[in-house]
N, C-alpha and C positions, 0 to 999 in steps of 0.2 A: 687339737689346737687350743691354746689357753686364751680364748677370746675374752674371757672375763677380766684379764689383766691388761687388755689393750686400752690405751687412753686416746681420746679424740684430740685432734689438732684444734685447739681453741681459736687459733688464728683464722681457720676457715670459717668458724662461726662469726668472727669479727668481719671477715670479708663479706659474708652473706648479709649481715646486718648493715654494713656500710653501704650496700647497694640501695638501701631505702632512701638515702639522702643524696640529692643531686650535687651538693657542694662539699661532699666528704673530702677531707685531706687524708691522703694515704701514706701512713708510715708503717703499715702492717705487713704487706706482702713482699716476699723476697724474690722479686721478679724484675729484671732490668727493663727499662722503658725504651731503650735505644734499639733501633733496628739492627739486624746483622749487616755485615759488609755488603755493599752493592754486588760484589762478586758472588756472594752466597745466593742472593736473590736471582741473579742471572743464571746461575747454575741450576737452581731449582726450576726455573722456567724451562731451561734446556732439557732437564730430565723429564718434565711433563711432556714437552713437545716431542721428545724421542721415545715416549711410551715406556719409560723405565718403571714398570709396575710389577715386575716379577720378584719373587724372593731372591735375596742374595744367599750365599753360603752362610751358615750360622755364625762363623767367626766374623763375618762382615766383609765388605769389599776389600780385597787385598790392596788396592790403590789407596784407600783411606787409611788402612793400617800402616802402610808405608809412610804416609804423610804424618801420622801420629809419631811413628818411630823417628822421622826426621825432626819433628818438634822437640823430642827429648834430646836428641843429639845437639840441637841448636841451643835450647834453653838450659839444659842441665849437664851437658857433656857426657851423657850416658848412651851407650848403644843398647837399644831394646829391639830384639828380634821381632819383626811384625807377626811372626807365628805365635808369639806370647801375648798378643793383643786380641781381646774379644770386644766387639762392638755390641752395645746393649741399648735397649729402648729406655733411656733415662737411668740416672745413677741409683735410684731406689731399687731397680731390678738388680743392679750390681751388688748392693748390700745383701739382698736375699741370697744371691748366688754365692757370695763370699761366705756367708754363714753356713749354707748347705755344704760347702766345700770343706770347711775347717772345723765344724762343730757337730757333735752328736748330742742326742737327747740327754739333758741333764748336765751338759758341760757348762763351763763358766766363761762368760764374755765380759771383759773389763771395759768400762766406759767412764769418761769424765762426767762430772755433774757440776755445772750444766753442760748439756750437749743436745744435738739435734734429736727430736723425739722419735723419729722414725727408727733409730737404732734399737732402742729398747722394745719398741712394738714388734719389730721383726724378730728380735730375740725370743719374745713370748710366742710368736707364731710358730717358730720351729722348736719350741719347748726347751729353750736354753735359758740359763739363769744369768741375768745381768748383775754384775758387781760394780757398784758405783764408787768412784774415787772423787770425793769432794775437792774441787779446785776453786780458788778465789783470787782476789786481786794480789794477794801476797805471792802467789805462784804465777801471776800473769794469766790466770785461768787455763793453765796447761799442766799436763802430767809430766812427771820426771821419772827416770828409771829408778831413782831412789824410792819413790812411792810404791813401785811395783814389787820391791823386795819383800819376801816373806808371804806373798799372796800366791794363790794356786789358780792360775788362769790357763785356759785353753786357747783363748784368742784375746786380742786387744784391738779396739777400734778407736782411732783418734782422727781429728780433722785439723787441717791447717791450710789456709786461714779458717778459723772456727766460726761456726754458727751456734750461739748467737753473739759472741763477743768480738769477732773480727781479729782476734789475736793470732800471731804467726809463730810457729816453732822456729827457733834458731837452728841452723845446720848442726851445731854441736849437740843441742838437746835431742833433735830427731835422730842423729847418729847414735847417741847413747841409748835411746829407746830401741832402735832397730837392733843394735848389738846385744842388748839385754834379751830381747825376744828371741833372737837367733840362738843365744846361748842356753836359754831355758826351754826351748821348744815351743814357744808361744807364737801362734800365728798372728802376724801384724797386718792389720787392715788400715790403710791410710787413705782417708777421704780428702782429695785435693781439688775439689770442684771449683774453689774460688781462686785457684792459681791464675796468675795474670792480673787479677785485681788486688795487687799488692803495692803499697805506696812508699815503702822504704827499700831496703835491700830485697832482691828477689827471693822468693820462698824456695826452700830446698824441697826435693822430693825424696820419699823413702826409697825410690828406685836407685838413688845415688849410693845408698848404704847397705842394701840388702837385695839379693836375688830371690829371696823367699817371701818378701813382703807382697801383699796384694795391694796394688795402687789403683785408685778409682778416680776418674775425672770425667768431664763431659762438656757439652756444648751449650748448656743452659745459661751460664752466668757471664763469664768473660767473653764468650763468643756470641752472646745475646741471642740465643736460639732456643728459648725455653719450650715453645710449643712444638718444636720439631722432635722432641723426646729422643735424644740421642746422647749416649755416653760411651765410655770405654773402661776396660779393666786391663791392667798389666798383671799377668799371672806367672807364678813359678812354672817352669817347664813341665813339672810333674802334674800340675793341676789343669793344664790346658784341655786335655781330652775330657776329664770329668766335667769341667765347666762347660765345654761344648755340648756334652750330653744333657746336662741340666738345661742349658739354653734351648736346645732343640725341643725339649718338652714344654718349656715355659712359653716360648714366643716364636719358635722356628728361626726367625731372623729379625734384626732391627729394621725399622721403616726404610724401605729402599730409596724413596725420594729424598728423605732426610740425609741418607748417606751420600748421595750424589751432591746434594747442596753443600755438605760439610767438606767436600774436597776443596772448596774454595774458602773455607773458614780461616785458614792460617794466613790472613792478610794482616801482616804485622804493623803496617802503617795505620790501618784502620783501628786495630786493636789498641794501639798506643792512644788514639783519640778516646776510645772507650775508657781506658784506665785513667786518663787525665780528667775526663768528665766526672768520674766517680770520686777521684781524689779531691777535686774542687768542691763537690757536694759534701764529702766527709769533713773537709776543713771548715766549711760554713756551719754545718749542723753541730759539729763538736763544740765549736765556740759558742753557738747560740743556745744550745741545750744545757751545757755544763752548769751554768748558774741556776737552772731550774731543777735539773735532775743530775746530780753528780755522776760523772763517768770515771770509774776507778781503773779502767784499763783503756788507754788510747788505742783504737783499732788500727792496725797496720795493714789490714786487708779486708776482703769481702765488702759488703755495703750495709753494715749494721753497727748500731751503737747500743751497748748494754748499760742502761741508765738506772741509777738508784732512785727509787720513788719512796723510800722509807720515811721521808719527811711528811708524806701525805697518806700513806696506806700501809697496811700489812696484809692486803688481799689484792694482788695485782690484777686478778681476773675481774673482780668487782669494780676496781678503779678504772680499768680499761673500758669496761661496759659503761660506766658513768660518763667518762670523757667522750665516748662516742655519742651517747644520747644527748649530752648537754652542749657539746662543742662541735660535733660532727668531725672529730679528729680520731682516726682509727690507728690503734697501736696494738702490738702483740703483747699479751701478758707473759711475764717471765715464767710462770708455772708451766708453760708448755715445755720447758727445757729441763725440768728436773725438780728436785726438792731441796737443793742446797741453797737456802736463802732466797729462792726464786720468787717467793711471794712478795718480795720487796722490790723486784726489778721489772722493767719494761724493755722490750726490744724495739728500737726505732730503725726503720729501713730508709735509706736515702736513695730511692730508686725513681724519684721524680725530679723535675727541673727545680732550680733554685727558687724561683718565684713560688712554687707550690710549697716548698719547705718553709719559706719565710712566712707564708700565710698560716701554716700550721703552728709555728712557734708563736706568732702573734696571738692566735686564739688561746693557746695554752697560757701565755703570760696574763692575758685578760682574765681567764678563768681562775687562775691561781692568785690573782690580785698582786702580781709582781710587776 
């Protein structure tokens, strides 16, 4: 395993350092602060009281997979056989399974730059070569099928809404990528973890355009259940059994109590409240930050702002460290997410109440003398 190529999550260093200060303002961590639906909490208590402590089958509770299937029918108009769904202990596990299913040693994995750092680290863990496609504001921080032409990829991993930019692929762009990958024999892996936290037109799923795409989602963000460590994969029928065998060896089954709790996660009235709360925060922080750190791609989803700090620094890690030390404002340095100009960027997360965000902006203004 090529551990020498693994890069640390600097955001976790920021999180650890931020704990030193009682008055830290948190823009760094990508974790929702809202509780899950009361129905989820009640279901979790019921599972404990009923002693639901045994393993489930590796694919996961059939009743939960049926709920997920119904969710795709409701939100995307797609029929997904519950037998094609694998429940996983968090989406990071799903990324590893997807790479093991689709890539052999020395194969090439296409990734946007910037993108979530876990992708390239997992690629190195399984001795796969990441190939980075620079994307910027001109492209809306998104790949297009045109950029893929002439490259030799074995798999492509995209995310929508994206971390760190919050940008969302249009249905047309996603369809074009899915069709290109199908035609070229490229395995498409679509990370859709922030679906639901979309503030314009609903996000499209790769499941709408390809039966061969691997679609990954979970309960950490929109469903506000990060600590329950639960996600899912939609797999091509031919990969279900291989994925099940990999999962049996990695973790036997996803957490049982979490699965029973997730049966009540599809509380759409409550989820609308979650989405509206984050939209309000997005609107406030975008308007407040833009004069300080220009934002060249308005985020349509997730809960992040990708902000240009080039007026102040060409070393986002050092700048984030200085801000934390001098103002007790914690921000994620852009270099966590790649090398395509990321030394000039910061990622701000709006996962706290408005008053918390306001205090953070006020401290930054004072520090920057604006």
